[in-house]
KOLGU-4560 file (N, C-alpha, C; in nm, 3 decimals, padded with zeros to 5 digits):
<recs>
<n_xx: -01.508 n_yy: -01.132 n_zz: 02.141 ca_xx: -01.550 ca_yy: -00.990 ca_zz: 02.127 c_xx: -01.699 c_yy: -01.010 c_zz: 02.095 mol: A seq: 1 type: UNK>
<n_xx: -01.771 n_yy: -00.888 n_zz: 02.110 ca_xx: -01.927 ca_yy: -00.885 ca_zz: 02.098 c_xx: -01.955 c_yy: -00.791 c_zz: 01.964 mol: A seq: 2 type: UNK>
<n_xx: -02.036 n_yy: -00.794 n_zz: 01.892 ca_xx: -02.051 ca_yy: -00.697 ca_zz: 01.782 c_xx: -02.210 c_yy: -00.673 c_zz: 01.776 mol: A seq: 3 type: UNK>
<n_xx: -02.236 n_yy: -00.528 n_zz: 01.754 ca_xx: -02.370 ca_yy: -00.492 ca_zz: 01.760 c_xx: -02.379 c_yy: -00.423 c_zz: 01.609 mol: A seq: 4 type: UNK>
<n_xx: -02.500 n_yy: -00.432 n_zz: 01.544 ca_xx: -02.505 ca_yy: -00.376 ca_zz: 01.413 c_xx: -02.642 c_yy: -00.313 c_zz: 01.417 mol: A seq: 5 type: UNK>
<n_xx: -02.656 n_yy: -00.201 n_zz: 01.406 ca_xx: -02.789 ca_yy: -00.119 ca_zz: 01.409 c_xx: -02.837 c_yy: -00.083 c_zz: 01.271 mol: A seq: 6 type: UNK>
<n_xx: -02.962 n_yy: -00.079 n_zz: 01.241 ca_xx: -03.027 ca_yy: -00.061 ca_zz: 01.112 c_xx: -03.176 c_yy: 00.010 c_zz: 01.154 mol: A seq: 7 type: UNK>
<n_xx: -03.210 n_yy: 00.063 n_zz: 01.045 ca_xx: -03.344 ca_yy: 00.138 ca_zz: 01.056 c_xx: -03.362 c_yy: 00.279 c_zz: 01.050 mol: A seq: 8 type: UNK>
<n_xx: -03.245 n_yy: 00.353 n_zz: 01.086 ca_xx: -03.253 ca_yy: 00.505 ca_zz: 01.096 c_xx: -03.301 c_yy: 00.554 c_zz: 00.942 mol: A seq: 9 type: UNK>
<n_xx: -03.320 n_yy: 00.689 n_zz: 00.950 ca_xx: -03.344 ca_yy: 00.750 ca_zz: 00.820 c_xx: -03.422 c_yy: 00.866 c_zz: 00.851 mol: A seq: 10 type: UNK>
<n_xx: -03.484 n_yy: 00.933 n_zz: 00.755 ca_xx: -03.549 ca_yy: 01.069 ca_zz: 00.760 c_xx: -03.698 c_yy: 01.040 c_zz: 00.772 mol: A seq: 11 type: UNK>
<n_xx: -03.754 n_yy: 01.128 n_zz: 00.860 ca_xx: -03.893 ca_yy: 01.114 ca_zz: 00.893 c_xx: -03.942 c_yy: 01.261 c_zz: 00.923 mol: A seq: 12 type: UNK>
<n_xx: -04.070 n_yy: 01.277 n_zz: 00.899 ca_xx: -04.109 ca_yy: 01.407 ca_zz: 00.930 c_xx: -04.162 c_yy: 01.408 c_zz: 01.076 mol: A seq: 13 type: UNK>
<n_xx: -04.178 n_yy: 01.520 n_zz: 01.152 ca_xx: -04.233 ca_yy: 01.513 ca_zz: 01.281 c_xx: -04.345 c_yy: 01.460 c_zz: 01.288 mol: A seq: 14 type: UNK>
<n_xx: -04.386 n_yy: 01.384 n_zz: 01.399 ca_xx: -04.484 ca_yy: 01.300 ca_zz: 01.419 c_xx: -04.492 c_yy: 01.168 c_zz: 01.358 mol: A seq: 15 type: UNK>
<n_xx: -04.395 n_yy: 01.139 n_zz: 01.288 ca_xx: -04.375 ca_yy: 01.002 ca_zz: 01.216 c_xx: -04.317 c_yy: 00.906 c_zz: 01.304 mol: A seq: 16 type: UNK>
<n_xx: -04.296 n_yy: 00.774 n_zz: 01.254 ca_xx: -04.240 ca_yy: 00.679 ca_zz: 01.335 c_xx: -04.135 c_yy: 00.596 c_zz: 01.261 mol: A seq: 17 type: UNK>
<n_xx: -04.044 n_yy: 00.537 n_zz: 01.329 ca_xx: -03.939 ca_yy: 00.460 ca_zz: 01.296 c_xx: -03.915 c_yy: 00.332 c_zz: 01.379 mol: A seq: 18 type: UNK>
<n_xx: -03.855 n_yy: 00.220 n_zz: 01.340 ca_xx: -03.811 ca_yy: 00.108 ca_zz: 01.420 c_xx: -03.660 c_yy: 00.099 c_zz: 01.379 mol: A seq: 19 type: UNK>
<n_xx: -03.606 n_yy: 00.100 n_zz: 01.499 ca_xx: -03.463 ca_yy: 00.083 ca_zz: 01.499 c_xx: -03.424 c_yy: -00.078 c_zz: 01.546 mol: A seq: 20 type: UNK>
<n_xx: -03.332 n_yy: -00.149 n_zz: 01.482 ca_xx: -03.308 ca_yy: -00.294 ca_zz: 01.475 c_xx: -03.149 c_yy: -00.282 c_zz: 01.522 mol: A seq: 21 type: UNK>
<n_xx: -03.131 n_yy: -00.376 n_zz: 01.637 ca_xx: -02.993 ca_yy: -00.392 ca_zz: 01.664 c_xx: -02.972 c_yy: -00.568 c_zz: 01.685 mol: A seq: 22 type: UNK>
<n_xx: -02.873 n_yy: -00.592 n_zz: 01.608 ca_xx: -02.850 ca_yy: -00.769 ca_zz: 01.598 c_xx: -02.691 c_yy: -00.768 c_zz: 01.681 mol: A seq: 23 type: UNK>
<n_xx: -02.717 n_yy: -00.860 n_zz: 01.792 ca_xx: -02.610 ca_yy: -00.884 ca_zz: 01.843 c_xx: -02.532 c_yy: -01.002 c_zz: 01.814 mol: A seq: 24 type: UNK>
<n_xx: -02.423 n_yy: -01.020 n_zz: 01.821 ca_xx: -02.336 ca_yy: -01.150 ca_zz: 01.772 c_xx: -02.206 c_yy: -01.155 c_zz: 01.858 mol: A seq: 25 type: UNK>
<n_xx: -02.124 n_yy: -01.241 n_zz: 01.851 ca_xx: -02.012 ca_yy: -01.276 ca_zz: 01.902 c_xx: -02.014 c_yy: -01.362 c_zz: 02.032 mol: A seq: 26 type: UNK>
<n_xx: -01.894 n_yy: -01.338 n_zz: 02.121 ca_xx: -01.883 ca_yy: -01.411 ca_zz: 02.234 c_xx: -01.972 c_yy: -01.385 c_zz: 02.377 mol: A seq: 27 type: UNK>
<n_xx: -02.101 n_yy: -01.387 n_zz: 02.342 ca_xx: -02.190 ca_yy: -01.397 ca_zz: 02.467 c_xx: -02.238 c_yy: -01.526 c_zz: 02.516 mol: A seq: 28 type: UNK>
<n_xx: -02.221 n_yy: -01.553 n_zz: 02.635 ca_xx: -02.257 ca_yy: -01.703 ca_zz: 02.678 c_xx: -02.405 c_yy: -01.727 c_zz: 02.654 mol: A seq: 29 type: UNK>
<n_xx: -02.485 n_yy: -01.617 n_zz: 02.694 ca_xx: -02.628 ca_yy: -01.623 ca_zz: 02.701 c_xx: -02.684 c_yy: -01.484 c_zz: 02.673 mol: A seq: 30 type: UNK>
<n_xx: -02.748 n_yy: -01.454 n_zz: 02.551 ca_xx: -02.800 ca_yy: -01.311 ca_zz: 02.537 c_xx: -02.907 c_yy: -01.295 c_zz: 02.634 mol: A seq: 31 type: UNK>
<n_xx: -02.967 n_yy: -01.389 n_zz: 02.675 ca_xx: -03.085 ca_yy: -01.349 ca_zz: 02.756 c_xx: -03.040 c_yy: -01.322 c_zz: 02.897 mol: A seq: 32 type: UNK>
<n_xx: -02.906 n_yy: -01.314 n_zz: 02.930 ca_xx: -02.862 ca_yy: -01.267 ca_zz: 03.054 c_xx: -02.811 c_yy: -01.140 c_zz: 03.063 mol: A seq: 33 type: UNK>
<n_xx: -02.774 n_yy: -01.068 n_zz: 02.956 ca_xx: -02.728 ca_yy: -00.929 ca_zz: 02.938 c_xx: -02.825 c_yy: -00.831 c_zz: 02.911 mol: A seq: 34 type: UNK>
<n_xx: -02.798 n_yy: -00.707 n_zz: 02.966 ca_xx: -02.881 ca_yy: -00.599 ca_zz: 02.925 c_xx: -02.851 c_yy: -00.537 c_zz: 02.780 mol: A seq: 35 type: UNK>
<n_xx: -02.970 n_yy: -00.493 n_zz: 02.728 ca_xx: -02.941 ca_yy: -00.437 ca_zz: 02.592 c_xx: -03.019 c_yy: -00.298 c_zz: 02.594 mol: A seq: 36 type: UNK>
<n_xx: -02.939 n_yy: -00.190 n_zz: 02.536 ca_xx: -02.995 ca_yy: -00.062 ca_zz: 02.540 c_xx: -02.973 c_yy: 00.017 c_zz: 02.414 mol: A seq: 37 type: UNK>
<n_xx: -03.031 n_yy: 00.140 n_zz: 02.429 ca_xx: -03.002 ca_yy: 00.239 ca_zz: 02.328 c_xx: -02.969 c_yy: 00.364 c_zz: 02.397 mol: A seq: 38 type: UNK>
<n_xx: -02.881 n_yy: 00.426 n_zz: 02.350 ca_xx: -02.851 ca_yy: 00.543 ca_zz: 02.353 c_xx: -02.838 c_yy: 00.661 c_zz: 02.241 mol: A seq: 39 type: UNK>
<n_xx: -02.834 n_yy: 00.779 n_zz: 02.256 ca_xx: -02.816 ca_yy: 00.864 ca_zz: 02.138 c_xx: -02.739 c_yy: 00.973 c_zz: 02.139 mol: A seq: 40 type: UNK>
<n_xx: -02.676 n_yy: 01.030 n_zz: 02.045 ca_xx: -02.593 ca_yy: 01.166 ca_zz: 02.043 c_xx: -02.678 c_yy: 01.268 c_zz: 01.958 mol: A seq: 41 type: UNK>
<n_xx: -02.725 n_yy: 01.366 n_zz: 02.027 ca_xx: -02.785 ca_yy: 01.462 ca_zz: 01.926 c_xx: -02.707 c_yy: 01.569 c_zz: 01.920 mol: A seq: 42 type: UNK>
<n_xx: -02.725 n_yy: 01.648 n_zz: 01.793 ca_xx: -02.634 ca_yy: 01.765 ca_zz: 01.773 c_xx: -02.581 c_yy: 01.864 c_zz: 01.899 mol: A seq: 43 type: UNK>
<n_xx: -02.465 n_yy: 01.866 n_zz: 01.924 ca_xx: -02.457 ca_yy: 01.974 ca_zz: 02.022 c_xx: -02.454 c_yy: 01.911 c_zz: 02.159 mol: A seq: 44 type: UNK>
<n_xx: -02.477 n_yy: 01.796 n_zz: 02.183 ca_xx: -02.484 ca_yy: 01.727 ca_zz: 02.314 c_xx: -02.419 c_yy: 01.591 c_zz: 02.330 mol: A seq: 45 type: UNK>
<n_xx: -02.394 n_yy: 01.570 n_zz: 02.451 ca_xx: -02.312 ca_yy: 01.435 ca_zz: 02.473 c_xx: -02.405 c_yy: 01.328 c_zz: 02.446 mol: A seq: 46 type: UNK>
<n_xx: -02.341 n_yy: 01.188 n_zz: 02.441 ca_xx: -02.419 ca_yy: 01.078 ca_zz: 02.431 c_xx: -02.505 c_yy: 01.064 c_zz: 02.557 mol: A seq: 47 type: UNK>
<n_xx: -02.631 n_yy: 01.029 n_zz: 02.538 ca_xx: -02.732 ca_yy: 01.004 ca_zz: 02.642 c_xx: -02.803 c_yy: 00.894 c_zz: 02.649 mol: A seq: 48 type: UNK>
<n_xx: -02.845 n_yy: 00.839 n_zz: 02.763 ca_xx: -02.937 ca_yy: 00.715 ca_zz: 02.761 c_xx: -03.091 c_yy: 00.739 c_zz: 02.716 mol: A seq: 49 type: UNK>
<n_xx: -03.115 n_yy: 00.637 n_zz: 02.619 ca_xx: -03.252 ca_yy: 00.651 ca_zz: 02.586 c_xx: -03.340 c_yy: 00.539 c_zz: 02.638 mol: A seq: 50 type: UNK>
<n_xx: -03.301 n_yy: 00.408 n_zz: 02.648 ca_xx: -03.393 ca_yy: 00.313 ca_zz: 02.682 c_xx: -03.309 c_yy: 00.187 c_zz: 02.714 mol: A seq: 51 type: UNK>
<n_xx: -03.337 n_yy: 00.111 n_zz: 02.811 ca_xx: -03.287 ca_yy: -00.027 ca_zz: 02.852 c_xx: -03.401 c_yy: -00.124 c_zz: 02.861 mol: A seq: 52 type: UNK>
<n_xx: -03.348 n_yy: -00.244 n_zz: 02.796 ca_xx: -03.419 ca_yy: -00.362 ca_zz: 02.819 c_xx: -03.353 c_yy: -00.457 c_zz: 02.923 mol: A seq: 53 type: UNK>
<n_xx: -03.352 n_yy: -00.453 n_zz: 03.045 ca_xx: -03.279 ca_yy: -00.534 ca_zz: 03.141 c_xx: -03.306 c_yy: -00.684 c_zz: 03.116 mol: A seq: 54 type: UNK>
<n_xx: -03.211 n_yy: -00.773 n_zz: 03.155 ca_xx: -03.224 ca_yy: -00.899 ca_zz: 03.133 c_xx: -03.311 c_yy: -00.946 c_zz: 03.243 mol: A seq: 55 type: UNK>
<n_xx: -03.355 n_yy: -00.893 n_zz: 03.360 ca_xx: -03.432 ca_yy: -00.920 ca_zz: 03.465 c_xx: -03.512 c_yy: -00.849 c_zz: 03.520 mol: A seq: 56 type: UNK>
<n_xx: -03.478 n_yy: -00.695 n_zz: 03.522 ca_xx: -03.574 ca_yy: -00.596 ca_zz: 03.580 c_xx: -03.668 c_yy: -00.507 c_zz: 03.497 mol: A seq: 57 type: UNK>
<n_xx: -03.683 n_yy: -00.563 n_zz: 03.371 ca_xx: -03.797 ca_yy: -00.496 ca_zz: 03.295 c_xx: -03.718 c_yy: -00.371 c_zz: 03.202 mol: A seq: 58 type: UNK>
<n_xx: -03.801 n_yy: -00.290 n_zz: 03.157 ca_xx: -03.753 ca_yy: -00.172 ca_zz: 03.054 c_xx: -03.748 c_yy: -00.061 c_zz: 03.131 mol: A seq: 59 type: UNK>
<n_xx: -03.661 n_yy: 00.031 n_zz: 03.107 ca_xx: -03.652 ca_yy: 00.167 ca_zz: 03.158 c_xx: -03.651 c_yy: 00.267 c_zz: 03.033 mol: A seq: 60 type: UNK>
<n_xx: -03.691 n_yy: 00.387 n_zz: 03.061 ca_xx: -03.664 ca_yy: 00.501 ca_zz: 02.957 c_xx: -03.615 c_yy: 00.619 c_zz: 03.011 mol: A seq: 61 type: UNK>
<n_xx: -03.568 n_yy: 00.700 n_zz: 02.924 ca_xx: -03.534 ca_yy: 00.847 ca_zz: 02.966 c_xx: -03.662 c_yy: 00.925 c_zz: 02.978 mol: A seq: 62 type: UNK>
<n_xx: -03.664 n_yy: 01.028 n_zz: 03.046 ca_xx: -03.786 ca_yy: 01.116 ca_zz: 03.051 c_xx: -03.821 c_yy: 01.159 c_zz: 02.905 mol: A seq: 63 type: UNK>
<n_xx: -03.729 n_yy: 01.194 n_zz: 02.821 ca_xx: -03.752 ca_yy: 01.261 ca_zz: 02.694 c_xx: -03.830 c_yy: 01.157 c_zz: 02.597 mol: A seq: 64 type: UNK>
<n_xx: -03.824 n_yy: 01.046 n_zz: 02.610 ca_xx: -03.894 ca_yy: 00.964 ca_zz: 02.531 c_xx: -04.004 c_yy: 00.856 c_zz: 02.586 mol: A seq: 65 type: UNK>
<n_xx: -03.995 n_yy: 00.886 n_zz: 02.714 ca_xx: -04.091 ca_yy: 00.780 ca_zz: 02.784 c_xx: -04.236 c_yy: 00.815 c_zz: 02.726 mol: A seq: 66 type: UNK>
<n_xx: -04.308 n_yy: 00.710 n_zz: 02.689 ca_xx: -04.437 ca_yy: 00.722 ca_zz: 02.630 c_xx: -04.453 c_yy: 00.728 c_zz: 02.487 mol: A seq: 67 type: UNK>
<n_xx: -04.324 n_yy: 00.767 n_zz: 02.439 ca_xx: -04.325 ca_yy: 00.763 ca_zz: 02.292 c_xx: -04.242 c_yy: 00.664 c_zz: 02.230 mol: A seq: 68 type: UNK>
<n_xx: -04.139 n_yy: 00.598 n_zz: 02.291 ca_xx: -04.047 ca_yy: 00.504 ca_zz: 02.248 c_xx: -04.075 c_yy: 00.372 c_zz: 02.327 mol: A seq: 69 type: UNK>
<n_xx: -04.043 n_yy: 00.252 n_zz: 02.247 ca_xx: -04.064 ca_yy: 00.117 ca_zz: 02.324 c_xx: -03.948 c_yy: 00.031 c_zz: 02.275 mol: A seq: 70 type: UNK>
<n_xx: -03.890 n_yy: -00.019 n_zz: 02.377 ca_xx: -03.776 ca_yy: -00.111 ca_zz: 02.354 c_xx: -03.813 c_yy: -00.253 c_zz: 02.384 mol: A seq: 71 type: UNK>
<n_xx: -03.797 n_yy: -00.346 n_zz: 02.296 ca_xx: -03.825 ca_yy: -00.483 ca_zz: 02.309 c_xx: -03.704 c_yy: -00.570 c_zz: 02.282 mol: A seq: 72 type: UNK>
<n_xx: -03.701 n_yy: -00.683 n_zz: 02.325 ca_xx: -03.597 ca_yy: -00.782 ca_zz: 02.280 c_xx: -03.650 c_yy: -00.910 c_zz: 02.229 mol: A seq: 73 type: UNK>
<n_xx: -03.576 n_yy: -00.958 n_zz: 02.150 ca_xx: -03.608 ca_yy: -01.099 ca_zz: 02.102 c_xx: -03.469 c_yy: -01.198 c_zz: 02.140 mol: A seq: 74 type: UNK>
<n_xx: -03.461 n_yy: -01.252 n_zz: 02.230 ca_xx: -03.338 ca_yy: -01.316 ca_zz: 02.279 c_xx: -03.307 c_yy: -01.438 c_zz: 02.169 mol: A seq: 75 type: UNK>
<n_xx: -03.430 n_yy: -01.505 n_zz: 02.113 ca_xx: -03.400 ca_yy: -01.593 ca_zz: 02.023 c_xx: -03.342 c_yy: -01.564 c_zz: 01.904 mol: A seq: 76 type: UNK>
<n_xx: -03.356 n_yy: -01.435 n_zz: 01.857 ca_xx: -03.269 ca_yy: -01.361 ca_zz: 01.747 c_xx: -03.166 c_yy: -01.280 c_zz: 01.772 mol: A seq: 77 type: UNK>
<n_xx: -03.129 n_yy: -01.290 n_zz: 01.915 ca_xx: -03.035 ca_yy: -01.193 ca_zz: 01.974 c_xx: -03.063 c_yy: -01.054 c_zz: 01.893 mol: A seq: 78 type: UNK>
<n_xx: -03.162 n_yy: -00.997 n_zz: 01.902 ca_xx: -03.197 ca_yy: -00.868 ca_zz: 01.859 c_xx: -03.270 c_yy: -00.778 c_zz: 01.961 mol: A seq: 79 type: UNK>
<n_xx: -03.242 n_yy: -00.645 n_zz: 01.976 ca_xx: -03.317 ca_yy: -00.540 ca_zz: 02.026 c_xx: -03.387 c_yy: -00.435 c_zz: 01.962 mol: A seq: 80 type: UNK>
<n_xx: -03.514 n_yy: -00.416 n_zz: 01.956 ca_xx: -03.566 ca_yy: -00.323 ca_zz: 01.874 c_xx: -03.584 c_yy: -00.175 c_zz: 01.948 mol: A seq: 81 type: UNK>
<n_xx: -03.617 n_yy: -00.074 n_zz: 01.887 ca_xx: -03.641 ca_yy: 00.048 ca_zz: 01.940 c_xx: -03.757 c_yy: 00.105 c_zz: 01.867 mol: A seq: 82 type: UNK>
<n_xx: -03.883 n_yy: 00.098 n_zz: 01.889 ca_xx: -03.992 ca_yy: 00.156 ca_zz: 01.829 c_xx: -04.026 c_yy: 00.294 c_zz: 01.860 mol: A seq: 83 type: UNK>
<n_xx: -03.998 n_yy: 00.401 n_zz: 01.765 ca_xx: -04.026 ca_yy: 00.512 ca_zz: 01.804 c_xx: -04.148 c_yy: 00.581 c_zz: 01.722 mol: A seq: 84 type: UNK>
<n_xx: -04.230 n_yy: 00.651 n_zz: 01.808 ca_xx: -04.344 ca_yy: 00.705 ca_zz: 01.770 c_xx: -04.359 c_yy: 00.852 c_zz: 01.796 mol: A seq: 85 type: UNK>
<n_xx: -04.429 n_yy: 00.932 n_zz: 01.735 ca_xx: -04.441 ca_yy: 01.070 ca_zz: 01.774 c_xx: -04.316 c_yy: 01.163 c_zz: 01.759 mol: A seq: 86 type: UNK>
<n_xx: -04.224 n_yy: 01.115 n_zz: 01.669 ca_xx: -04.089 ca_yy: 01.168 ca_zz: 01.680 c_xx: -04.105 c_yy: 01.332 c_zz: 01.651 mol: A seq: 87 type: UNK>
<n_xx: -04.007 n_yy: 01.386 n_zz: 01.716 ca_xx: -03.994 ca_yy: 01.523 ca_zz: 01.731 c_xx: -03.844 c_yy: 01.550 c_zz: 01.662 mol: A seq: 88 type: UNK>
<n_xx: -03.838 n_yy: 01.677 n_zz: 01.598 ca_xx: -03.700 ca_yy: 01.739 ca_zz: 01.554 c_xx: -03.584 c_yy: 01.720 c_zz: 01.670 mol: A seq: 89 type: UNK>
<n_xx: -03.617 n_yy: 01.724 n_zz: 01.783 ca_xx: -03.492 ca_yy: 01.705 ca_zz: 01.891 c_xx: -03.483 c_yy: 01.562 c_zz: 01.919 mol: A seq: 90 type: UNK>
<n_xx: -03.535 n_yy: 01.483 n_zz: 01.844 ca_xx: -03.508 ca_yy: 01.325 ca_zz: 01.858 c_xx: -03.393 c_yy: 01.309 c_zz: 01.737 mol: A seq: 91 type: UNK>
<n_xx: -03.349 n_yy: 01.401 n_zz: 01.664 ca_xx: -03.251 ca_yy: 01.385 ca_zz: 01.568 c_xx: -03.115 c_yy: 01.361 c_zz: 01.615 mol: A seq: 92 type: UNK>
<n_xx: -03.046 n_yy: 01.254 n_zz: 01.580 ca_xx: -02.921 ca_yy: 01.199 ca_zz: 01.631 c_xx: -02.874 c_yy: 01.075 c_zz: 01.578 mol: A seq: 93 type: UNK>
<n_xx: -02.760 n_yy: 01.051 n_zz: 01.601 ca_xx: -02.719 ca_yy: 00.896 ca_zz: 01.603 c_xx: -02.755 c_yy: 00.806 c_zz: 01.715 mol: A seq: 94 type: UNK>
<n_xx: -02.820 n_yy: 00.709 n_zz: 01.696 ca_xx: -02.857 ca_yy: 00.616 ca_zz: 01.791 c_xx: -02.763 c_yy: 00.507 c_zz: 01.777 mol: A seq: 95 type: UNK>
<n_xx: -02.736 n_yy: 00.447 n_zz: 01.897 ca_xx: -02.630 ca_yy: 00.366 ca_zz: 01.937 c_xx: -02.708 c_yy: 00.233 c_zz: 02.011 mol: A seq: 96 type: UNK>
<n_xx: -02.661 n_yy: 00.118 n_zz: 01.974 ca_xx: -02.705 ca_yy: 00.012 ca_zz: 02.060 c_xx: -02.583 c_yy: -00.032 c_zz: 02.151 mol: A seq: 97 type: UNK>
<n_xx: -02.617 n_yy: -00.073 n_zz: 02.249 ca_xx: -02.499 ca_yy: -00.103 ca_zz: 02.356 c_xx: -02.550 c_yy: -00.216 c_zz: 02.451 mol: A seq: 98 type: UNK>
<n_xx: -02.450 n_yy: -00.310 n_zz: 02.491 ca_xx: -02.475 ca_yy: -00.405 ca_zz: 02.578 c_xx: -02.355 c_yy: -00.430 c_zz: 02.664 mol: A seq: 99 type: UNK>
<n_xx: -02.378 n_yy: -00.491 n_zz: 02.795 ca_xx: -02.272 ca_yy: -00.505 ca_zz: 02.875 c_xx: -02.267 c_yy: -00.659 c_zz: 02.914 mol: A seq: 100 type: UNK>
<n_xx: -02.141 n_yy: -00.738 n_zz: 02.883 ca_xx: -02.118 ca_yy: -00.850 ca_zz: 02.911 c_xx: -01.982 c_yy: -00.862 c_zz: 02.978 mol: A seq: 101 type: UNK>
<n_xx: -01.996 n_yy: -00.927 n_zz: 03.105 ca_xx: -01.888 ca_yy: -00.951 ca_zz: 03.207 c_xx: -01.825 c_yy: -00.813 c_zz: 03.228 mol: A seq: 102 type: UNK>
<n_xx: -01.894 n_yy: -00.722 n_zz: 03.255 ca_xx: -01.826 ca_yy: -00.602 ca_zz: 03.293 c_xx: -01.760 c_yy: -00.500 c_zz: 03.175 mol: A seq: 103 type: UNK>
<n_xx: -01.782 n_yy: -00.556 n_zz: 03.052 ca_xx: -01.726 ca_yy: -00.473 ca_zz: 02.937 c_xx: -01.840 c_yy: -00.443 c_zz: 02.839 mol: A seq: 104 type: UNK>
<n_xx: -01.850 n_yy: -00.286 n_zz: 02.822 ca_xx: -01.949 ca_yy: -00.255 ca_zz: 02.734 c_xx: -01.912 c_yy: -00.249 c_zz: 02.592 mol: A seq: 105 type: UNK>
<n_xx: -01.992 n_yy: -00.279 n_zz: 02.501 ca_xx: -01.989 ca_yy: -00.296 ca_zz: 02.340 c_xx: -02.097 c_yy: -00.217 c_zz: 02.293 mol: A seq: 106 type: UNK>
<n_xx: -02.045 n_yy: -00.127 n_zz: 02.197 ca_xx: -02.136 ca_yy: -00.054 ca_zz: 02.113 c_xx: -02.143 c_yy: -00.073 c_zz: 01.971 mol: A seq: 107 type: UNK>
<n_xx: -02.264 n_yy: -00.039 n_zz: 01.904 ca_xx: -02.243 ca_yy: -00.035 ca_zz: 01.752 c_xx: -02.209 c_yy: 00.076 c_zz: 01.698 mol: A seq: 108 type: UNK>
<n_xx: -02.207 n_yy: 00.081 n_zz: 01.580 ca_xx: -02.138 ca_yy: 00.200 ca_zz: 01.503 c_xx: -02.232 c_yy: 00.320 c_zz: 01.493 mol: A seq: 109 type: UNK>
<n_xx: -02.366 n_yy: 00.275 n_zz: 01.514 ca_xx: -02.478 ca_yy: 00.380 ca_zz: 01.505 c_xx: -02.552 c_yy: 00.398 c_zz: 01.379 mol: A seq: 110 type: UNK>
<n_xx: -02.675 n_yy: 00.446 n_zz: 01.400 ca_xx: -02.774 ca_yy: 00.470 ca_zz: 01.279 c_xx: -02.821 c_yy: 00.613 c_zz: 01.304 mol: A seq: 111 type: UNK>
<n_xx: -02.818 n_yy: 00.670 n_zz: 01.191 ca_xx: -02.876 ca_yy: 00.813 ca_zz: 01.182 c_xx: -03.018 c_yy: 00.812 c_zz: 01.177 mol: A seq: 112 type: UNK>
<n_xx: -03.075 n_yy: 00.903 n_zz: 01.259 ca_xx: -03.222 ca_yy: 00.943 ca_zz: 01.268 c_xx: -03.245 c_yy: 01.088 c_zz: 01.257 mol: A seq: 113 type: UNK>
<n_xx: -03.305 n_yy: 01.145 n_zz: 01.153 ca_xx: -03.316 ca_yy: 01.274 ca_zz: 01.140 c_xx: -03.486 c_yy: 01.323 c_zz: 01.111 mol: A seq: 114 type: UNK>
<n_xx: -03.518 n_yy: 01.401 n_zz: 01.194 ca_xx: -03.670 ca_yy: 01.439 ca_zz: 01.200 c_xx: -03.674 c_yy: 01.573 c_zz: 01.158 mol: A seq: 115 type: UNK>
<n_xx: -03.758 n_yy: 01.587 n_zz: 01.058 ca_xx: -03.764 ca_yy: 01.719 ca_zz: 00.989 c_xx: -03.910 c_yy: 01.773 c_zz: 01.051 mol: A seq: 116 type: UNK>
<n_xx: -03.896 n_yy: 01.915 n_zz: 01.057 ca_xx: -04.019 ca_yy: 01.974 ca_zz: 01.125 c_xx: -04.106 c_yy: 02.029 c_zz: 01.005 mol: A seq: 117 type: UNK>
</recs>
């Protein structure tokens, strides 16, 4: 099994910044071969894609966060980060870390981000 544990959420004013951290553990043959990503669930909406750090193809972002959020991965630490800048109230939600190993997706428990106006 694969476990993902997020941290770093909190309350921040609009225009502020936060860094989310996700530590991955468990039965992954090599962390460097799996994608690591972030999704979020904002109030009243379904869970949506935020960012992906592919194992081979670089990083991708949703249009809503591109230019403001940066995803990075540290394979030596089995960790993926999401640096969020210029936060907006509409970024409020629960942020989930996700990976896919051997066709099975694993999710963290989520961390709450609240952006006040």
